[in-house]
C-alpha positions in Angstrom: 3.2 122.5 -14.3 3.7 126.0 -13.7 0.9 126.2 -11.4 2.6 123.6 -9.1 6.2 125.2 -9.5 5.1 128.6 -8.5 2.8 127.2 -5.5 6.2 125.1 -4.6 8.2 128.4 -4.6 5.4 130.5 -2.5 5.5 127.8 0.1 9.4 127.6 0.6 9.2 131.8 0.7 6.5 131.5 3.3 8.3 129.1 5.5 11.8 130.7 5.0 10.3 134.1 6.1 8.2 131.9 9.3 11.1 129.4 10.0 10.8 129.6 13.6 7.0 129.5 14.0 6.6 126.7 11.1 5.0 123.1 12.7 5.2 119.8 10.9 3.1 117.6 10.9 1.7 115.8 13.9 2.7 111.8 14.1 1.6 111.6 17.8 5.1 112.2 19.6 3.0 113.7 22.7 4.0 116.9 21.8 1.9 119.9 21.4 1.4 121.3 18.2 0.1 125.0 17.8 -1.3 124.3 14.2 -1.2 121.5 11.0 0.5 122.9 8.3 -1.1 121.6 5.3 1.5 120.9 2.1 0.0 122.3 -1.3 -3.4 121.5 0.1 -2.9 118.2 1.1 -1.9 116.4 4.4 1.0 114.1 4.8 0.7 111.1 2.0 -0.6 107.4 2.8 2.4 105.2 1.5 2.3 101.2 1.2 -0.1 100.4 -1.2 0.5 97.4 -3.2 1.9 96.6 -6.6 -1.0 97.7 -8.8 0.2 95.7 -12.0 1.0 92.5 -10.2 -1.5 92.5 -7.9 -4.6 94.8 -9.0 -7.3 92.7 -6.9 -5.5 93.0 -3.9 -5.0 96.8 -4.5 -8.7 96.9 -4.6 -9.9 94.9 -1.7 -7.7 95.9 1.3 -8.1 99.2 1.4 -10.4 102.0 1.9 -9.8 105.6 2.2 -10.9 106.4 5.5 -8.2 104.2 7.1 -5.8 107.0 6.0 -7.2 109.3 8.7 -7.0 106.9 11.4 -3.5 108.6 12.9 -1.1 107.2 14.8 -0.6 105.2 18.1 2.6 105.0 20.7 2.4 101.1 20.9 5.1 101.0 24.2 2.5 103.9 25.7 0.4 101.3 28.0 -1.6 103.2 30.5 -4.4 102.1 33.1 -7.1 102.4 29.9 -5.1 99.4 28.1 -6.3 97.3 30.8 -9.4 95.9 32.0 -8.8 97.5 35.6 -8.9 100.9 36.9 -7.6 102.3 40.3 -4.4 103.7 42.0 -2.5 100.2 41.9 -3.5 99.3 38.5 -1.9 102.5 37.7 1.4 101.2 39.0 1.2 97.6 37.9 -0.4 98.5 34.2 2.8 97.2 32.5 2.8 93.9 34.4 -1.4 93.7 34.1 -0.8 94.3 30.2 1.4 91.3 29.5 -1.3 88.9 31.3 -3.5 90.3 29.1 -2.1 89.2 26.0 -3.6 86.6 23.9 -1.3 83.8 23.4 -2.9 80.7 21.2 -2.3 77.4 23.4 0.5 75.0 21.9 -0.6 72.8 19.4 1.0 69.4 18.8 3.2 70.6 15.9 6.3 67.7 16.3 4.0 64.6 15.7 1.8 66.2 12.8 5.5 67.0 11.4 6.7 63.3 12.2 3.4 62.0 10.0 3.9 64.3 7.3 3.8 62.8 3.6 7.8 64.2 3.0 9.0 63.6 6.3 7.6 59.6 5.8 8.8 59.3 2.3 12.3 59.9 3.8 11.5 57.5 6.7 10.3 54.8 4.4 13.1 55.0 2.0 10.7 55.9 -1.2 13.4 58.8 -1.7 17.5 59.1 -2.3 18.4 59.0 1.7 15.8 57.2 3.3 16.1 54.4 5.7 15.5 52.0 2.3 19.1 52.5 1.7 20.6 51.4 5.0 19.2 53.3 7.5 17.4 52.1 10.8 13.5 53.4 11.0 13.9 54.0 14.5 17.5 55.9 13.9 15.9 58.0 11.1 13.3 59.3 13.9 15.6 60.3 16.3 17.3 62.4 13.6 14.1 63.8 13.0 13.4 64.6 16.4 16.8 66.4 16.8 16.8 68.6 13.5 13.1 69.3 14.3 14.4 70.7 18.0 17.0 72.7 15.9 14.5 74.1 14.0 11.7 75.4 16.4 10.3 74.3 19.9 7.0 74.7 21.9 6.3 78.5 22.9 6.2 79.0 26.8 3.7 81.4 27.3 4.6 82.4 30.8 8.3 83.4 29.7 6.6 85.1 26.8 4.4 87.1 29.1 7.5 87.8 31.3 9.6 88.9 28.4 7.1 90.9 27.3 6.9 92.9 30.1 10.3 93.5 30.5 10.9 94.7 27.1 8.1 96.8 27.7 9.6 98.7 30.4 13.3 99.1 28.5 11.6 100.2 25.3 10.3 103.0 27.4 13.7 103.7 28.6 15.5 103.6 25.7 13.0 105.1 23.1 10.7 108.3 23.1 7.9 106.2 21.4 7.7 103.8 18.8 4.6 104.9 16.5 2.7 102.4 14.2 0.1 103.7 11.7 -3.7 102.7 12.8 -4.6 102.5 9.2 -1.8 100.4 8.2 -2.5 98.1 11.3 -6.5 97.7 10.4 -5.3 96.4 7.0 -2.8 93.7 7.9 -6.2 93.1 10.4 -8.4 92.8 7.4 -6.2 90.5 5.6 -5.9 88.3 8.9 -9.4 87.8 8.8 -9.6 86.0 5.4 -8.7 82.6 6.9 -4.9 82.9 4.9 -1.5 82.7 7.0 0.2 85.9 7.4 3.8 86.1 5.9 5.4 89.6 7.1 8.7 90.4 4.5 10.7 93.0 6.5 13.6 94.8 6.2 16.6 94.8 8.8 18.3 97.6 10.7 19.2 96.6 13.8 19.7 93.2 15.9 16.4 94.2 18.1 13.9 94.3 15.3 13.4 90.4 15.9 12.2 91.3 19.1 10.8 94.8 18.4 8.4 93.6 15.5 7.2 90.6 17.3 6.2 92.9 20.6 4.4 95.5 18.4 2.5 92.7 16.6 1.4 90.8 20.0 0.5 94.1 21.3 -1.9 94.9 18.4 -3.8 91.5 18.7 -2.1 89.4 15.9 -0.8 86.5 18.1 2.6 85.6 18.8 4.6 86.0 15.5 7.2 83.1 14.6 10.7 85.0 14.1 13.2 83.3 11.5 16.8 84.1 13.0 20.1 83.6 11.6 21.9 80.6 13.4 25.2 82.8 12.9 24.3 85.9 15.0 23.2 83.5 18.0 24.9 81.5 20.6 23.3 78.1 21.5 22.1 79.7 24.7 20.2 82.5 23.1 18.7 80.4 20.3 17.3 78.1 23.2 15.4 81.0 24.4 14.5 82.9 21.3 12.9 79.1 20.2 10.7 79.2 23.6 9.9 83.0 22.2 8.8 81.8 19.0 12.1 81.4 17.1 12.7 79.2 14.3 16.2 78.3 13.0 17.5 76.8 10.0 19.3 73.4 10.3 22.7 73.8 9.1 22.2 70.2 7.6 19.8 71.7 5.0 23.0 73.5 3.3 23.9 70.2 2.4 24.6 69.1 -1.3 21.4 67.8 -2.8 22.5 64.1 -3.1 23.4 64.4 0.8 21.2 61.8 2.8 21.6 64.2 5.7 20.6 67.0 3.8 17.6 65.8 2.2 16.3 64.8 5.3 16.7 68.1 6.9 14.9 69.6 3.7 12.3 67.3 4.2 11.6 68.4 7.9 12.1 71.9 7.3 9.3 72.0 4.7 7.2 70.0 6.7 7.4 72.3 9.6 6.9 75.4 7.4 3.9 73.3 6.2 2.5 72.8 9.4 3.3 76.5 10.8 1.1 77.6 7.6 -1.6 75.2 8.2 -2.3 76.6 11.8 -2.1 80.3 10.5 0.2 81.2 12.8 2.0 84.8 11.4 5.5 84.4 10.0 8.2 87.1 9.9 11.0 86.8 7.4 13.9 89.5 7.3 14.2 90.0 3.5 17.8 92.0 4.5 20.9 90.6 5.6 21.7 90.9 9.4 23.0 94.6 10.6 27.0 94.9 9.9 27.0 92.0 7.2 29.1 92.7 4.9 28.0 91.6 0.9 24.8 91.6 -0.9 21.5 93.5 0.7 19.4 90.7 -0.1 19.3 87.8 2.3 20.2 84.2 1.4 18.6 82.8 4.4 15.5 85.1 3.9 14.9 84.0 0.4 15.3 80.5 1.4 12.5 80.7 3.9 10.5 82.8 1.5 10.9 80.1 -1.1 9.4 77.0 1.4 6.5 79.7 1.5 5.8 80.1 -2.4 6.4 76.2 -2.7 3.5 75.5 0.2 1.4 77.5 -2.0 2.3 76.0 -5.5 1.9 72.1 -4.2 -1.4 73.2 -2.8 -0.7 72.9 1.1 -2.4 76.2 1.4 -4.5 77.8 -1.2 -2.6 81.3 -0.6 -0.7 83.3 1.6 -1.2 87.2 2.4 2.4 88.7 2.1 2.7 91.9 4.2 5.9 94.0 2.9 7.2 95.6 6.9 9.8 98.3 7.5 11.6 99.9 10.7 13.0 103.2 11.1 15.2 104.4 13.9 16.5 108.1 14.5 19.5 106.2 15.2 20.0 102.7 15.1 20.6 101.3 18.3 24.3 100.6 19.3 25.4 97.2 19.3 28.7 95.5 20.7 31.3 95.9 18.3 31.7 92.5 18.3 28.5 91.7 16.5 29.8 93.2 13.5 33.5 92.5 12.9 34.1 89.4 15.2 33.1 85.9 14.5 31.8 84.8 17.8 27.9 84.7 17.6 25.8 87.4 19.9 25.4 85.4 23.7 22.8 85.8 26.4 25.8 87.5 28.4 26.8 90.2 25.9 22.9 91.1 25.1 22.5 91.6 28.9 25.5 93.9 28.6 24.1 96.0 25.9 20.9 96.3 27.7 22.5 97.6 30.7 25.0 100.1 28.7 21.6 101.7 27.2 20.1 102.0 30.5 23.3 103.6 32.1 22.8 106.1 29.3 19.2 106.6 29.7 18.7 109.9 31.0 22.2 111.7 30.1 21.3 111.0 26.1 18.3 112.1 24.0 15.9 109.2 23.2 15.2 108.4 19.7 12.0 107.5 18.0 11.1 104.5 15.8 8.8 104.1 13.4 7.2 100.7 12.4 5.6 100.7 8.9 3.0 97.7 7.2 2.5 98.0 3.7 -0.7 97.0 2.3 -1.1 92.8 2.2 -1.1 90.9 -1.2 -1.9 87.9 -2.5 0.9 85.4 -3.1 -1.0 83.8 -5.5 -2.2 86.7 -7.5 1.6 87.8 -7.4 2.7 84.5 -9.0 0.1 84.6 -11.8 0.6 88.1 -13.0 4.2 88.3 -12.3 5.2 85.6 -14.8 3.9 87.6 -17.9 6.5 90.2 -17.1 9.7 88.1 -17.6 11.7 89.4 -21.0 14.8 88.5 -22.0 17.9 89.8 -20.0 22.0 90.0 -20.6 25.1 90.4 -18.2 26.7 93.7 -17.2 29.8 92.7 -19.3 27.4 92.1 -22.6 25.8 95.3 -21.9 28.5 98.0 -21.0 31.7 96.9 -21.9 31.5 97.2 -25.5 30.3 100.9 -24.9 32.8 101.5 -21.9 35.5 100.5 -24.6 33.9 102.3 -27.3 33.6 99.5 -29.5 29.9 100.4 -30.0 27.6 103.2 -28.9 24.0 101.8 -29.2 22.7 100.6 -25.7 21.0 96.8 -25.8 17.1 96.8 -25.6 16.8 94.2 -23.0 17.5 94.0 -19.3 20.5 93.9 -16.6 20.8 90.5 -15.1 22.7 90.9 -12.1 22.1 88.6 -8.7 24.6 88.8 -6.2 22.5 86.8 -3.4 23.9 83.3 -3.8 20.9 80.4 -3.8 21.8 78.1 -0.8 19.6 75.2 0.9 16.4 74.1 0.1 16.2 76.7 -2.9 18.6 75.1 -4.7 16.2 72.0 -5.0 14.0 74.6 -6.4 13.4 74.5 -10.4 15.4 77.5 -12.1 12.1 79.0 -12.9 10.7 78.6 -9.0 14.2 80.1 -7.9 13.8 82.9 -10.1 10.3 83.5 -8.8 11.5 84.2 -5.4 14.4 86.1 -6.4 12.0 88.8 -8.2 9.2 88.4 -5.2 12.0 89.5 -3.0 13.3 92.4 -4.7 9.3 93.5 -5.2 8.5 93.3 -1.5 11.7 94.9 -0.4 11.1 97.8 -2.7 7.5 97.9 -1.3 9.2 97.9 2.3 11.7 100.7 1.3 9.5 103.0 -0.6 6.9 103.1 2.8 9.8 103.7 5.1 9.3 107.2 6.7 12.1 109.3 6.5 13.5 110.3 9.8 15.0 114.1 10.8 18.5 112.7 11.1 18.4 111.5 7.7 17.6 114.9 6.5 19.8 117.0 8.6 22.6 114.4 7.5 22.1 114.9 4.0 22.0 118.7 4.4 25.0 118.9 6.0 26.9 116.3 4.0 25.8 117.6 0.0 25.1 121.2 1.0 26.7 122.8 3.6 29.5 120.4 4.4 31.5 123.5 5.2 29.1 124.6 8.0 25.9 126.7 8.0 24.2 128.9 10.3 21.3 127.4 12.5 18.8 130.2 11.1 19.3 129.3 7.6 19.6 125.5 8.5 16.1 125.6 10.1 14.6 127.1 6.6 17.0 124.5 4.5 15.6 121.7 7.2 11.4 123.0 6.4 12.6 122.9 2.6 14.0 119.4 2.3 11.1 118.0 4.4 8.5 119.4 2.2 10.2 118.1 -1.1 10.1 114.7 0.3 6.8 114.6 1.0 6.3 115.9 -2.3 7.4 113.0 -3.7 5.1 110.7 -2.0 7.2 109.5 1.1 6.2 110.3 4.7 8.5 111.5 7.4 8.8 110.1 11.1 8.6 113.3 12.9 6.8 116.3 13.9 7.1 119.1 16.6 8.0 122.7 16.5 10.9 123.5 13.7 13.2 125.0 15.9 12.9 122.0 18.6 13.2 119.5 16.3 16.4 120.4 14.3 17.6 121.1 17.9 16.7 117.3 19.1 18.3 116.2 16.0 21.6 118.0 16.4 21.5 116.5 19.9 21.5 113.3 18.6 24.3 113.8 16.0 26.3 115.3 18.7 29.3 112.9 18.2 29.5 114.1 14.6 28.6 117.6 14.3 30.6 120.4 16.2 28.2 123.9 17.2 30.1 127.0 17.2 28.5 130.1 18.7 28.7 133.2 16.8 27.7 137.0 17.1 24.3 138.0 17.5 23.4 134.9 19.4 23.4 132.4 16.3 24.8 128.6 16.0 27.6 127.5 13.4 26.8 123.7 12.6 29.5 122.1 11.4 30.2 118.5 10.5 33.2 116.8 12.0 36.0 116.2 9.3 36.9 112.3 9.5 35.0 109.4 10.1 32.1 111.7 11.2 31.3 112.1 7.5 31.0 108.3 6.9 28.5 108.0 9.2 26.4 110.7 7.8 26.7 109.3 4.4 25.3 106.1 6.0 22.2 108.0 7.8 21.9 110.4 4.6 21.6 107.2 2.3 17.8 106.4 3.9 16.9 109.8 2.0 18.2 108.7 -1.2 15.0 106.8 -2.1 12.8 109.8 -1.9 15.6 111.3 -4.4 16.4 108.5 -6.4 15.0 109.3 -9.9 15.7 112.4 -10.0 19.3 111.8 -8.8 19.6 109.7 -11.5 18.6 111.6 -13.7 20.7 114.6 -13.1 24.0 112.7 -12.9 22.9 111.3 -16.5 22.6 114.6 -18.0 26.0 115.9 -15.9 27.0 112.8 -18.7 25.6 114.4 -21.5 26.9 117.9 -21.1 30.2 116.4 -19.8 31.5 116.7 -23.6 30.2 119.8 -24.6 30.3 122.0 -21.5 33.1 122.4 -18.8 31.8 121.2 -15.7 32.9 125.0 -14.1 31.3 126.7 -16.7 28.1 128.9 -15.9 24.8 127.5 -15.6 23.5 130.0 -18.2 26.3 128.2 -21.0 24.8 124.5 -19.8 21.5 126.0 -20.4 22.2 126.6 -23.9 22.6 123.3 -24.9 19.8 121.1 -26.3 19.4 117.5 -24.8 17.4 115.4 -27.5 15.2 112.7 -25.2 16.9 109.8 -27.1 20.0 110.9 -25.8 18.7 111.6 -22.4 16.9 107.8 -22.2 20.7 106.4 -23.3 22.3 108.2 -20.7 19.9 107.1 -18.1 20.4 103.5 -19.3 23.9 103.5 -19.0 23.8 104.9 -15.8 21.0 102.4 -14.5 23.2 99.6 -15.6 26.2 100.7 -14.1 24.7 101.6 -10.6 24.0 98.0 -8.6 20.7 96.3 -8.5 20.9 96.3 -4.5 20.7 100.3 -4.5 18.1 100.9 -7.0 15.7 98.2 -6.3 13.1 98.6 -9.3 10.4 96.6 -9.4 10.8 93.2 -11.7 7.4 94.5 -13.3 9.0 97.8 -14.3 11.3 97.7 -17.6 14.1 99.9 -17.8 12.6 101.8 -20.5 9.5 102.8 -18.1 12.0 103.9 -15.6 14.0 106.1 -18.2 10.2 107.8 -18.7 9.9 108.3 -15.3 13.0 109.9 -14.7 12.7 112.2 -17.2 9.5 113.0 -16.5 10.6 113.5 -12.5 13.0 116.2 -14.1 10.1 118.1 -15.9 8.1 117.9 -12.9 10.9 119.5 -10.5 11.2 121.8 -12.8 15.0 120.8 -13.9 14.1 120.3 -17.5 12.0 122.6 -20.4 10.3 120.9 -23.0 12.2 123.1 -26.3 9.6 123.4 -29.2 10.8 123.8 -32.6 9.2 126.1 -35.2 6.2 124.6 -37.3 6.4 121.3 -34.9 3.5 120.1 -32.7 3.4 120.9 -29.2 4.5 118.0 -26.7 1.5 118.7 -25.0 -0.9 118.2 -27.7 -2.1 114.8 -27.9 -5.4 115.4 -29.9 -3.6 114.3 -33.0 -2.0 111.4 -32.3 -3.2 108.5 -33.9 -2.6 104.6 -32.3 0.2 102.9 -34.3 0.2 99.4 -34.6 2.5 98.8 -31.9 0.5 100.7 -29.4 -2.6 98.2 -30.3 -0.7 95.3 -28.9 2.3 95.7 -27.1 1.9 94.7 -23.7 1.5 97.3 -21.1 4.7 96.5 -19.1 6.4 97.5 -22.1 5.2 101.4 -22.4 8.1 103.8 -22.5 5.9 107.4 -23.0 2.5 107.3 -21.6 1.1 109.5 -25.2 3.1 107.1 -27.6 5.0 104.2 -28.0 7.0 105.5 -31.5 10.5 106.3 -30.7 10.8 108.1 -34.2 8.6 110.9 -32.6 10.9 111.1 -29.5 13.8 111.4 -31.7 12.5 115.2 -32.2 11.9 116.0 -28.9 14.3 118.6 -26.9 15.0 119.9 -23.7 17.0 122.5 -22.0 18.0 123.2 -18.5 16.0 125.5 -16.8 17.3 129.0 -16.1 15.6 129.4 -12.9 17.3 130.8 -10.0 17.0 127.8 -7.8 17.9 125.4 -10.2 21.7 125.2 -10.4 21.8 124.8 -6.5 19.0 121.7 -6.9 21.0 120.1 -9.5 24.2 119.8 -7.7 22.4 119.0 -4.9 20.8 115.7 -6.7 23.8 114.8 -8.2 26.0 114.6 -4.9 23.4 112.3 -3.7 24.8 109.3 -5.6 28.4 111.1 -5.6 29.6 108.7 -2.6 28.7 105.6 -4.7 30.1 107.0 -8.0 33.2 108.3 -6.7 34.0 105.0 -5.0 33.6 103.4 -8.4 35.7 106.2 -10.2 38.3 105.5 -7.5 38.0 101.8 -7.8 39.1 102.0 -11.6 41.9 104.3 -10.4 43.6 101.7 -7.9 43.5 98.7 -10.9 46.6 99.5 -11.7 47.9 100.0 -8.3 46.4 96.9 -6.9 48.2 93.3 -5.9 46.6 90.8 -8.0 45.7 88.0 -7.9 44.4 88.2 -4.5 41.3 86.7 -2.6 38.3 89.0 -2.6 38.4 89.6 1.0 42.0 90.9 0.5 41.7 93.0 -2.4 38.7 94.4 -0.3 41.3 95.2 2.3 43.7 97.1 -0.3 40.6 99.2 -2.3 39.3 100.1 1.2 42.9 101.2 2.5 43.2 103.2 -0.7 39.8 104.9 -0.3 40.7 106.1 3.1 44.0 107.6 1.9 42.6 109.4 -0.9 39.9 110.4 1.6 42.6 111.9 3.9 44.3 113.9 0.9 40.7 114.9 -0.8 38.3 115.0 2.3 35.8 113.0 0.6 35.2 110.4 3.6 31.9 109.5 2.3 33.4 107.2 0.0 35.7 105.4 2.6 33.3 102.7 3.0 33.7 99.0 3.1 30.3 98.6 1.7 31.1 100.8 -1.1 34.5 98.8 -1.5 32.5 95.4 -2.3 29.9 97.2 -4.1 32.8 98.2 -6.5 34.6 95.1 -6.8 31.2 92.9 -7.3 30.4 95.7 -10.2 33.6 95.4 -11.7 33.7 91.4 -11.5 30.6 91.7 -13.4 31.4 94.1 -15.8 34.5 91.8 -16.9 37.0 94.3 -15.6 37.8 91.7 -12.8 37.4 88.0 -13.4 37.5 85.3 -10.2 39.4 81.9 -10.7 39.2 79.0 -8.5 42.7 78.0 -6.3 43.9 75.7 -3.6 43.5 78.8 -1.7 39.9 79.2 -2.7 38.7 81.6 -5.2 41.3 84.5 -6.2 40.7 87.7 -8.5 42.5 88.5 -11.4 42.6 91.8 -13.6 40.9 90.6 -17.1 43.3 90.7 -20.1 41.2 93.1 -21.7 41.6 95.7 -18.5 45.3 95.2 -18.2 46.0 98.2 -20.5 46.2 101.5 -19.0 44.8 102.8 -21.9 41.3 100.9 -21.0 41.7 101.3 -17.6 41.4 105.3 -18.1 38.3 104.8 -20.7 36.5 103.0 -17.3 37.5 106.1 -15.3 36.3 108.6 -17.9 33.2 106.8 -18.2 32.4 106.7 -14.5 33.8 110.3 -14.0 31.2 111.5 -16.3 28.2 111.1 -14.3 30.1 113.1 -11.1 29.6 116.7 -10.7 32.3 117.9 -8.3 
């Protein structure tokens, strides 16, 4: 441990002295580097391995260490060598020739096979509720089936697809500096596709451009035409018709009708048949697990879970023996600008609006720096293997009200030994027809895959820069100092197993990043030619907070641990007290476990994205291990006790011999009585106070928004609708930001998260009314005393 800390300190000192000459890893940006700097003797990490607990066979079979050294490729860099032809004319027409050479499989007779499927025939013949046997004419039912099928999909048009690929290639080269893809990740996907099973790609959703960019990338890499699931609410009828000819899929609105509705029964049967036919034909499928950009509400997409549920059911009923799931993520330096009405108006995106957005992007080409894009393909894994292993990890769960409310009100001090049940994404459409056990399987699988996608995403330079400016240098920093800070945070990110999506010489890289953030950062020239970098106050800080959220997963465990330590010390040492005074306090392992659990229950699952196969107590030990590894906590050995590192005399207890591996809370033993004697102190190293404060501030936007929402309880006008109360709270957050300068908290999504968390906690209650669901203040929290207890409970985790 000491050796690793000394090596890290030496590396930081060396980078500070030579910050202008330091080169970061090359990820193929086309920049000529003077050297490739190793990191503590290792190169950049290879990310994206699947879960070894849930899918151990996939973890071994679809990976080889040689693929880690394959490097990156720029998928939009098409040259003469990418075609079969050579010559000066080919060099001018290489984009067009490349689009003609892409392999597009012939269109199959899918509509006829769907019409002949068992599910659809049962509806037509009246063997299920809603069929023709209940008074409907079979001929009319067939026409209705054809109409519904036309809403779902259309035959792919090869010429239109090639023309669109050519135009998109030219557009991407104008807008983006590059689109990077790791060849090793692509090799894993190719190996999975050769197994004779359908590929289902499950992706994050950062931009409306994702649904066009990802199919283009995979088509260029020889995976064929990707069928993409789109949301009907975001597209106009004209745009839907175009996207269906390019491989798009849409859920018919009738599929969301009630279970006893004849129209709903027929629509769901057609959707099931269409999905089964698509999987049998082994066409790759892309499903977005996150809501579309600008959506206000839960992070996990209800539409994505619905389509994933259709895949799960197709495997369970034996339509296909298995399916290979591929977590996918896409990250941008800056998310491409979209028309403002896409996010705020009810009107869906149309062809005219999309064309104007393209023209606006092309008009800005040459006047603003182009951004970089990284596409991440995690290791594929077997759906059948996950289904078998995941069911063994299910345990008891309780609501947030049962877990936290008694502790908040001071009625008890013991945290229940159970997991939190918090599901914000409603089950809609065909998913409602599943068994409750299958619905739970789909929800947990969605969260597990989204966790894999996020952890395999590379951290872009804008996220690192925004984090430094927001949480370390909000009052300004000199460029010479910023160079060293940028290099330090990059190395800390790589140390935690996360990749970065940039390369180049450090000074050029920082200048490029600042130019991308020029709307939110002011540059002031001072004496001796140095620059002072100052974040612009106001909404610019809110934008920096959104960018910095991309870095949070890399430091989430340490941030949770630091805030938990802050909560443990809140009642003992004044927050403004010296670091040496805080380091005197002994922190027992059980007390740390309790504080970490309380914070884990308070923070929404949409932010934590913990793997469902990992228990909370396992995560507590992981958090504690991370705090020790990064040097913030040091073990305190009491006289006469056996050192914590001495494992030679430990005996296997009876619990250890039978307890499942998912329930282990310590790498050495499972005896909590032994953990009661373990104590820790805050390290007294000179770098620890600043690093501890930095980690606490990473969660401050969320926690401060929650604390201000608790303060607003006695000021808000209730009862009110959820949207109305959200507007009230958002206005309060904005007014508080004007007074205190905490603009990173004045975000609508944070306001929604606070309201939903308080609803789960039993602070707010939702009641039906003629005007729709209304929010009320629960009787327990009508008293000012209980409201203050809630505020104090949240503020204990916040380090000012």
